[in-house]
N, C-alpha and C positions, 0 to 999 in steps of 0.2 A: 644495459643502461646504468649509468653511474650518477650519483648525486652526493653532495656534501652531507645532506641530512635526508633520511627516509622516515616518513610518518606512517605508522601502522594504525589505520583507522578502519579496521575490517569488521567491526561489530562482533557478532557471535563467532566469527572466524579469527578473532584476535590471537588466541593461543596457537592456532594452526600456523599463522604467519610467523609468530615468534619461534615456533619449533623449527622453521627453516634454518635459523641461525643458532638457536639454543634448544636442542632436543630435550634436555632435562630441566627446562625452566619451570618455576612454580606457576600454578594456575593464576590467571588474571580474571577469568570469566567463569561464571557458573550459569550455563544456559538454562533459561526457564521458559517453557512453552506455554502459550496462551491461545485460546480460541474465542471467536465471537460467532453468534448466530445472527444472520442478517435477514430482516423482513423488508419486503419491497414497498412499504408505505409507512406512514407515521402512525404508530399505535397510540401514542399519547402525546398531549401537548407538554407534558412535564417529564423530566428525568425522574426515574423511580429506582430506589435502592432496595436490595433484598439481601438475603443471607443464605449461604449454602449449608449443607448438612454438617460440614466441618467448621462452620463459623466464618468463612471468608465472605467479605463484602462483594456483592454483585450489583451491577448497574444496568438499567435499560435506558437508553437515551436516543432520541430522534435526532438525526443529522441529515440535512437536506431533505430528500424524499424517502429516506430509509429509517429503519430502527435497528439499532445494534444492541444485542444482549450478551453480556459477558462479565468477566472473563475468567478463565481458568488460570492456574499458576502451578505448573508442575516441573520438576527437574527433568531435563531432556538429555538422554544419552544416545540418541539415534543419529542418523545421518543428517547433518545440517542442510544438505542439498535436497533432501526429500522428506518434508514434514507434512504429515497427513492428519486429518481430523478423525477421531474415532467416535462411534455411536455412543459409547458410555460417557464421553466428555459432554456431548450434547444433552444426554439425560441428566447429568450432574447439574448443568445450568438450569434446565427446565424444572427439575425437582425442587431446587432451591428457590426459584423465582415464583413458582405457582403458590407459594405460601402467602405472598403479598399481592399477587396478581393471578387469581385462580383461573382466569380465562386465557392465560397465555398459550395453552395447548390448542386452543381453537383457531389461532392464527397460523397461517402457513408460511414458514420461512422459505426464502428463495435460494439461500446458499449459506455456507459457513466460510470463515476466514481463519487463518492461523499464522502465527509467527513465533519466533524465539527471541526472547529478550536477552540482551548482553549484560546481565546483572553482574556486579562485582562479586568475586569469589569470597565466600565466607563459610567456615566449617561450623557444624552444630547449630544451624539455623533453619527453621522452616522456610520453604520457598517464599511464602508471602511476607516474610520478615526481612528479606534481602533488600539492601539499599538500592535505590534508583539513582544514587549519586554517581559521579564519574571520577576517574583518577588519571593523571598524566604520569607516565613512567619515562624517565630519562635513563636509557640503558648504558650510559657511560659508567655507572657504578658496576655494571656487569662486564666491563671491558669492551663494550660496543659503543664507541663515541658518537657515531652519526645516526643513531636509531632512537626514535621517540614513539611511544605507544599512547594512544588515547583510548581508554576502556570504560565501559559502563555508560551511564547517562540515558537520556530519553530524547525523542524527537523535539519535544517542546523546549529543550534548552540547547538546541544544536548550534545556534549562533554564539552563545557563550562558550561552548566547548571548542568551537573553531577558533574563537578569539584567543583563548588561553593556550591552545595548542600552537597557534601561530606565534604567540609571544614567546613560548618556549623555544621554538625553532629560531626566531630572530635573535634571541640571546645567544644561541649556539653559533650563529653566523656573524654576530657582531653588528646587526642592523639596529638602528635607533629610530626608525620611522614611527610616527604616532599611529595608533590604531584608529580606524574609522568605522569599525563594525557597528557601533551604537548609533551612528549618525547617518550612515549611508542607507538610503531607502532600497528595499527589495524591488526587483523588476515588477512593474505594474503598479507601484505605489508612489511613483514620482510626481503624480498630479492627481487631482480629484477625478473620480469617474463621472461620466455623463449619466443622467438618469436611465435606468434600464428600459423604460418605456420609449425614450427617445432613440436609444440604440436599436431597439427592436423595430421601430417604425422606419428608421433610416436604412436598415440593412435587410428588411423584409423577413424578420424571424419573429417567433413568438416571444412574449415577455418572459416566459419561464426559461426559454433557451438563452435569452440575453442575461438573465440573472445567473444561470449556470456558467455561462462563458465568463462573466465578470468575476465570479468566485474563483476562477482558475487563472485569469490573466489581468484582472484589475483594470487600470486605465489603458492598458494595451489591447483591450478586447476589440476595439475598432480595427486595429491593424490586422488582427487575425482574420477578420471577415472580408478582407480585400479579395476581389476576384468574382468571376461570374457565378460560381457555385456557392456564394456566401449564404444564401437563404435556404438551400436544400438540406434536408435532414437525413442523416444516416439511420437514426433510430428515433421513434416517437415516444416510446415509454421512458427513455432517458435522453431528453432532447439534445442531440449532438449534431452539429452541422458538418457537412463535408469539408468546408473550409478549415474548421478547427482540426479535424482529423488529419488533413493534408499538412497543415502547419506544424502539427506535433511531429510528423515524420520528417519534415523538411528542416525544422529549427530546434527541436527539443529531444533529439536522440531517441525517438520512438522507432525501434527496429523490429518489432513484432506486434502481433495482436495482443499478446499479454502485456506488453509495454503500454499499449493504448488503453487497455483496461485500467491500469494503474494511473495513467496520466490524465485521461479525459473520460473515464468511466464508460468506455465502450463495453456493451453487453452487461452493464451493471444494473439494468432495470429488470422488471418482471419477465421480459421475454428471454433473458439470459443469453442473448445473442441469436435466437432463432430467426429473427426478422432482419438482422443487420450485419451479421458477421461475414457473409459472403460479399456484400457490398463494401464493407470495410477493407476486406482483403484486396479488392480491386483498387481502392483509393490509395492505401498505403503502398501497395505493390507498384502502382504507377509512379509514385514519388521516389521509390527506392530502386526502380528499374527491375522489378521481379519479372521472371517469365511466367507464362500461364501455369506451368507445373509448380513453380515456387509459390504462387498465390494459392493454389489448391492445397499444397502441403501445409502452408501457414494456417489456413482455415481448419484443416483436419487436426493439426496439432493443438490448436486452441480449443476446439470442441472436445477433444479427448481429455485435455488437461482440466478444463472447467468442470468436467464430470466429478472430479475428486472433491470439489467443494459442495456439490449438490447431494451426493450419495448419502452422507450421514444424516440428512434431514428429510429424506423421502419417506412418505407414508405409503400405504397400499395404493391409493389413488395416484400418488406421484410416480411409483414404479410403473404403473400401467401407462401413464403418459410418456414416460421415458421410453417404454417399449414401442409406443406409437411413433415417437420421433425417430427412433433407430430404424423402425420399419420403413418410414417414409424416406429415409436417407440411405437405405441399404444399398451397398455398392459404392457409396460415396466415401464413407468413413470406416472402411474395413481395413 
C-alpha cells in the first residue's frame, strides 16, 4: 500500500515502527510499566491517596462497580506483546497503601491489570518524573518526507493529539479545511439520553443494566437493544445484555472474547467469566460465523489468558478455588 503521508501512531511500539525505515534512529519512547489491583466492589465512597515505600503517590478510586488500586511505574525492557503482573508488584502496592488504609488486605481482589505507557524518552530521570506530554515528529528533517510520528501522551488527551497530528498531515498535503474536532460530538452524545429508568422499563432490563449500557453508548443505547434478545442478560454480576454483546461484534469490531472484555466488560465482574463466557462465545460466534470448534477454542483461549491477571492476587483460599474450577472443567481446557 502506498500513501502520500504515513502516520506512526503505534504507542509503545513507536520506535519499532520507526526502525522499519530508520534502524539507527534515536529513541522517542521510554516504555514505563504500570499495574492496578482490581476489587469487584466499591470499597470506599471516596478516592483515597497513599504513598509507596519509595515515595510514589498511590491512589484507590472507585469506578462503576469496581475499585482500582494503583499504580506502579517502572521502566520496561521486556516483550511489549507479553506483559505480565508479578507478585512483588502487587505487594509493593499493598504495602504502601495499608499505611493509610490498614484494612486493605482484608478485601479480596478479583484480578490485576497491566499496561505499558508510551512516555517520551528522557535520560537521567526516574520513571515517575517522565513527562506525560506528547510530541509530533516530522521526519522530513531525517530525509523521510512523508512520515509523521505522534509519540507520548495519554488517553485523556487523545482528541487533541489527533487534531494536532491531522493538522500536521494537512500542512504536508496542502489542505486548508477547518478543523471540527472541538465541535463535532462523539458518537452517542448527539442528543440527550432518556432517563435510565425509562429505557429499562421500555426494553425490559434492570435499571443498573440500563445505566451500564448508557455509559458505553450514550444516546444510542436504545438502538443497541433492538431485537428479540434485548432484555436477556449474558451475565448478572456485570449486567450485560445479549443484544449489546451481539451489537459489539456486529458494529464495533469485537473479534474475540478478549475484545468483548475491553469493550463491554464481559467477564469483568466477580464471576470472572465462570457463569457467562460459554454463552458469550455462542453469541459472538453466531455473529461472526464461527464453527462449533472455533467457539470452543475462543472460550478456552480466553479462560487461559484471564488466568494471568488472577494468579498474582490469589491467596491460599483462592488457589483452592482455582483447583476446584480446573477440576470441574477438566478435559475442557487442557
